[in-house]
N, C-alpha and C positions, 0 to 999 in steps of 0.2 A: 579305414579310419573315420574319423568323426570331424566335421569342419562346422563350427559356431559361426554363423553367420547371418547377415540379410541379403536379399537380393537387390535392396535399393541403396544398400551401404556401398560407396565408391572404393574403400579399400576391400571389403568381400567381393568386390566384383573381380577386383585385381588378382585375387587368389582363384578364384572361379574360373578365369580366362586358362589360367595355368594348368587346371585340372582338367577343362574340357578340352585344350589343345591335345591333352595325350590320352584321353577318354578313361581317365585315373578313377577308379571307385572309390565312393565315400559314401559315407551318412551324413544328410544335411540335418544338423540342427538348428533348425530355424530361430534366431532370436526374435521372435514376435510380439509386439506389445500385449501384455496381458499374461504371458504365458510364464507364471512364475516359478514351475518348476525347470525349464530351459534357461530361465536367466540365473537360476540360483548353482546350477551347474556350473555356466559360465564364470559365474563371481568366485566361485572355489577354486575353479583350474586358473584364472587370471584376475585378480583383485583390481586391477586395474580400468576391467570392464570394457576394452576396447574391443573391436571385431576388425578382422577374424580371429578364429584360435583354432589350430589343428592339434587332433590328439591321434598319436598313433605310437603303438607298442611300449605304451608307458611313458612318451613323452609328451609334453605338452609345447606348443610353438604359436606364440603370438608374432605378431608383424607379418603382413602380406609380403615383402620381401624376404624373409626368412623362410617363411612356410615354402616359397618357390624355389629357392636354392635348397630346401630340403627334400623338397620332390624331386628334384635332379639328382640328388644323391641316393637316396632311397627308394625311390619309384620312378626309375627314368622311363621315358616313352621315346619315340620315334621324333620328336618335335625336343630339340635341345634347345632349352632357354638360357643357358649360360654357357657360353663358347668355352670349348676344351683349353683355347689357347688363352693365357691368361692375359697377354695384349690386350686380345680382342674383348675379353671378359671385363678388362677396367673399363673398357669405353660402354660397355652395357649397363654397369654398375653406376658409372657416372648419370649416363642418363635415367636409370632408374632413381636416382638421388635428385636430378632436375625436376622430373614430372612430380615427385611426392613433395619437394618442399617450395618450387617456385610456380607451380601450377595447382596442384591439388589443396595445398596449405593456404594461400590468399582464397582461392575457390571457397574453402569451407570458412574461412574467416567472413566472408561476405554473407554466406547462408545462416553460421550459426549467429550472427549479428541480427537477424531478421528475425529471429525467435525470441530474442530479449525483449522485456518491456520497453516501451518507446523512452521512459526515464532512464535507462540502463545501456542504452545504445551508444557506440563509439563511431561515429561519422568521419573522425579522423581516421581512425582503422580501417575501416572500411577503405576511405579514400586511397589511402596507401595500398591496399591489396589490390585495388584496379590497377593502377599504377604498375604494382609488380606485376600483374598479368598482362599489362602491355608490353613490358619491359621483356619479359619471358617469352612473349610471343614472336615479339622482334627479334632475338637472337635465335630462338627455333626456325623463323622463316628462311634466316640464312644457312641455320646447318641442314635442313631439311632439302635444301635446293640438290635435288640429283640422288637423293637418298629415297627409297621405297619403304624402309623400315627405320626405327629411331636411332640404331646403332648401325645402320648400313642396309645390306643386303637381305637378312635375316632375322624373321619375328623372333623376340626375345623377351627376356624380362623387363627391359625397357618400355617394350610395346603393352605389354601388361599394366604398366604403370601407365602408360600414357593414354590408353583408352579412356579408362572412366576419368583421368584428369581433365582432358580434353573437351569429353561428353559434357559434362556438366559444368565447366568453365565456360563454355559455349552458352549454355542457358543463364550464367549468373552476369554475363560479362562477354557479349557476340564477339566471335572472331572477325575481324573486319576484311573486307575485299582486298586491302594492300599486304594481308597476309595468305594468300593465294597457296601457298604450299602447306602450311599448317592446315587450311580447310581440307586441302585436297588428302591429307595424311589422315584428319578426323573422318571423312569418309571412306578411306581405305580400311581403317580400323572397323568402323561401323560394318563394313563388308565381310571382315574375316567372322567365320562361323562361329568361333568361340565366344568372341563380343558378343555377336550378332544375338545368340543364345543370352546370355547375360543381362541383353538390354531386354529381350522378350519377356525373361522371367521377372523383371522388375516393373512392367509395365503396369500392372495391377495397382502398384503402392504411388504411381506418379501423383496422387490426388495429395500425398502427404509431402509435396516439397512446398516449403514453406513460401515460395518466391513466385509459384506458379509455374507448372511444366510449362514448356510451349507444345503448341501443337505440330510438332514435326518430330523428327527421328524416329 
């Protein structure tokens, strides 16, 4: 298998966590700035040019959630990231969508807006994104009460989504002390070996974070 990704990319980290959880072997095709050859390969496989993209047995799979679903079907390991029981799987998939849509998306809105020229920035959109992050954290605070992981007792696809979402969200819009359950959950994610590895691999690129990477984590 080949994975086209970058270690500092939040969605790349989501897929990498799943691969690292089960020790699944793959070839890392690093989408580094200036590497025109790998970039061309990636664009030919997926013209949308978003990462990550997995290539396996003649199949091209974009989108981190789909990659993780695929791994569970074709390269299963000891850690089952989507429960066999369809009712439990529904909760996992819901929480996966929650983190992507209501934490990752507003976080990225704030980050990408900071990369725009000053005269093209969207302060109203950024304010809305910050409000969404506050709302999401408020809902998650109640949901995580008594839960070790996002969908209950077992680490899952939902936690693969949560880890980079909450990691970067706390950089751009700090999670307040009123959200103690969310803060504690973020720390559990950082202590998970698969995500800790992804975070460590991304450390050399922290200078690229446009808002300035905080001196923590």
